[in-house]
C-alpha positions in Angstrom: 11.4 -11.8 1.8 9.2 -8.6 2.6 5.6 -8.3 2.1 4.0 -5.5 0.0 1.0 -3.4 1.2 -0.4 -1.1 -1.5 -2.3 1.5 0.6 -5.1 3.6 -1.2 -7.3 6.0 0.1 -10.8 4.2 -0.3 -13.9 5.1 -1.9 -17.7 4.9 -1.1 -17.9 3.5 -4.7 -17.2 -0.3 -4.3 -16.0 -0.5 -7.9 -13.1 1.8 -7.1 -12.0 -0.2 -4.2 -12.2 -3.3 -6.2 -9.8 -1.7 -8.7 -7.3 -1.3 -5.9 -7.7 -5.1 -5.0 -7.3 -6.1 -8.6 -4.0 -4.1 -8.9 -2.7 -5.8 -5.7 -3.6 -9.2 -7.8 -2.0 -8.1 -10.6 1.1 -7.1 -9.0 1.1 -10.3 -7.1 1.3 -12.5 -10.2 4.1 -10.4 -11.8 7.0 -12.8 -12.4 10.0 -12.6 -10.3 8.9 -10.0 -7.8 10.6 -9.7 -4.4 7.6 -10.2 -2.0 6.2 -13.1 0.0 2.7 -11.4 0.2 1.1 -8.5 -2.0 -2.0 -7.1 -0.2 -4.3 -3.9 -0.5 -5.4 -1.8 2.1 -7.3 1.5 2.6 -7.0 4.7 4.6 -10.7 5.1 5.0 -14.1 4.1 3.7 -13.4 0.5 2.7 -11.8 -2.6 4.2 -9.3 -3.7 5.2 -8.0 -0.6 6.9 -4.3 0.0 7.2 -3.9 -1.2 10.5 -5.9 -4.4 9.8 -3.7 -4.8 6.4 -0.5 -4.6 8.4 -1.8 -6.7 11.1 -3.0 -9.7 8.6 0.4 -9.5 7.3 2.1 -10.0 10.5 -0.2 -12.7 11.2 0.9 -14.4 8.0 4.5 -14.3 9.2 5.8 -10.9 7.7 8.7 -9.6 9.4 9.3 -6.9 6.9 6.5 -5.0 5.2 6.9 -2.6 2.6 4.0 0.1 2.6 3.3 1.8 -0.7 0.9 4.8 -0.6 -0.9 4.7 -3.8 -1.5 8.6 -3.9 -0.7 11.0 -6.6 0.1 13.8 -4.0 2.0 14.3 -0.8 -1.1 15.8 1.0 -1.8 15.2 4.8 -2.9 11.5 4.4 0.5 10.7 3.0 2.5 13.0 5.0 0.8 12.5 8.5 -2.0 10.1 8.5 -0.4 6.9 7.1 2.8 7.4 9.0 0.8 7.8 12.1 -0.9 4.3 11.5 2.3 2.8 11.0 3.9 4.2 13.9 1.0 2.6 16.0 1.4 -0.6 14.5 5.0 -0.5 15.2 4.3 -0.1 19.0 2.1 -3.1 18.9 4.3 -5.3 16.7 7.9 -4.1 17.3 9.6 -7.0 15.8 7.9 -6.3 12.3 9.8 -3.6 10.4 7.7 -1.4 8.3 9.1 0.7 5.4 7.1 3.5 4.0 8.1 4.3 0.4 7.6 7.5 -1.4 3.8 7.9 -2.8 3.0 7.0 -6.4 3.1 10.6 -7.6 6.8 10.9 -6.6 7.7 8.2 -9.1 10.1 9.3 -11.9 8.4 6.8 -14.0 5.0 8.6 -13.8 5.5 11.2 -16.4 6.4 8.6 -19.0 3.4 6.5 -18.1 1.1 9.5 -18.5 2.5 10.2 -22.0 2.1 6.6 -22.9 -1.5 6.4 -21.6 -2.3 9.5 -23.4 -1.0 8.7 -26.9 
């Protein structure tokens, strides 16, 4: 089974980074998900960084990693920075397949989630 890496921006505010770690914990305990491991990593300002997160999953035996950008818009971080880090990882770990998903904001489920939370 693949592993899942939830990638967030990172914040100077520790509590914000902890929210992302708690999200990974909540995803991890969902019944019947398709991942051996679920972890969080950060683009900047918090640890682990994306490269460290990918490397840690590889060290745990992951041969396939799904990288999920927890970003609302496809700005430079989503379009360039995250793919660049993943490409660098691929050079160092050619046996590990990394699939980059669309960012959270591209989800067709997001509009309904917004309406549900606003109700």
